[in-house]
C-alpha distance (Angstrom), angle and dihedral (degrees) to the residues before:
residue distance angle dihedral
M1 . . .
V2 3.79 . .
G3 3.81 114.2 .
F4 3.77 136.5 -164.3
V5 3.80 96.3 -83.2
Q6 3.79 93.4 51.6
I7 3.80 91.7 47.9
A8 3.80 91.5 48.4
V9 3.81 92.7 48.3
F10 3.81 94.9 51.0
L11 3.81 91.2 45.7
I12 3.82 90.6 51.3
G13 3.82 88.1 48.1
L14 3.80 90.0 51.3
G15 3.81 88.1 52.0
V16 3.82 90.6 52.5
I17 3.82 89.3 49.6
C18 3.83 90.7 50.7
L19 3.81 91.9 48.8
G20 3.79 92.9 46.6
G21 3.80 92.5 46.3
Y22 3.78 91.3 49.8
L23 3.80 93.3 48.6
G24 3.80 91.6 45.9
L25 3.79 94.1 49.5
L26 3.83 90.8 43.3
G27 3.82 87.2 59.3
L28 3.79 90.4 58.5
W29 3.80 90.4 63.5
K30 3.87 89.7 66.7
G31 3.78 95.4 -151.9
Q32 3.81 94.6 -49.4
P33 3.81 116.9 133.1
R34 3.78 112.2 -94.3
S35 3.77 118.9 -115.2
I36 3.79 124.2 -117.7
V37 3.80 89.2 -107.2
A38 3.82 89.7 56.6
D39 3.80 91.3 49.8
I40 3.82 89.8 50.9
G41 3.80 87.8 48.3
L42 3.80 90.6 55.1
R43 3.77 90.0 52.5
L44 3.80 90.6 48.4
V45 3.81 89.7 53.4
S46 3.82 90.7 50.1
T47 3.80 93.1 45.9
G48 3.80 92.4 46.7
Y49 3.82 89.7 52.9
V50 3.81 91.0 50.6
I51 3.83 90.0 49.2
S52 3.81 89.8 50.3
I53 3.81 92.3 49.5
F54 3.78 93.0 48.0
A55 3.80 93.2 46.7
G56 3.81 93.6 45.2
M57 3.80 93.7 47.6
A58 3.79 96.5 40.4
D59 3.80 92.8 117.7
V60 3.82 90.9 51.6
A61 3.80 90.3 49.8
G62 3.80 90.6 50.2
M63 3.81 94.7 -111.8
G64 3.80 100.3 99.6
S65 3.76 134.5 88.9
Q66 3.81 94.7 -92.3
P67 3.82 119.4 67.1
L68 3.78 114.3 -125.0
P69 3.81 100.6 -104.0
G70 3.79 87.0 60.8
V71 3.79 125.9 73.1
P72 3.80 112.4 -82.5
Y73 3.80 110.9 -105.3
F74 3.79 126.9 -158.9
G75 3.79 99.6 -138.5
P76 3.78 133.7 179.6
W77 3.81 94.8 -90.6
Q78 3.79 90.5 53.2
A79 3.80 90.2 48.2
V80 3.80 89.7 54.0
G81 3.82 90.7 49.2
V82 3.81 92.0 51.0
L83 3.81 90.0 46.8
I84 3.81 90.9 52.7
G85 3.81 89.1 51.2
E86 3.81 91.2 48.8
I87 3.80 91.7 49.9
Q88 3.78 89.1 52.3
I89 3.81 90.0 49.4
A90 3.81 90.0 52.2
I91 3.81 91.8 50.3
G92 3.80 89.1 49.5
F93 3.81 91.3 51.8
L94 3.81 90.4 50.6
M95 3.79 89.2 53.0
L96 3.84 90.1 51.2
V97 3.79 94.0 59.8
P98 3.84 111.7 104.8
Y99 3.81 97.1 -131.1
R100 3.82 95.7 169.2
S101 3.81 95.2 58.1
M102 3.80 90.5 43.4
L103 3.81 91.1 53.9
Q104 3.81 91.9 49.0
G105 3.79 91.7 50.3
N106 3.83 95.6 -120.0
């Protein structure tokens, strides 16, 4: 059984991964202005993280399968919600990659 502390720790870890991925991909732009697609990708990463937090903490917010007096439980619906958020984060990261400068060899 996965409890509140475990859910909080893996969501904080996901946030660290999102921040590190953003900073790493931002370094690939080498001071060039980001494209509109990259800006949309950043927003997708942020939105995916918010979706993952909300899905993971659904029991704490009172929207999950376990009522609040009970121990929060990371169930299958919450796992699907977090997975959807992670897929959106991955799509956002792919949109942040500067493909044009990589193809030109800069």
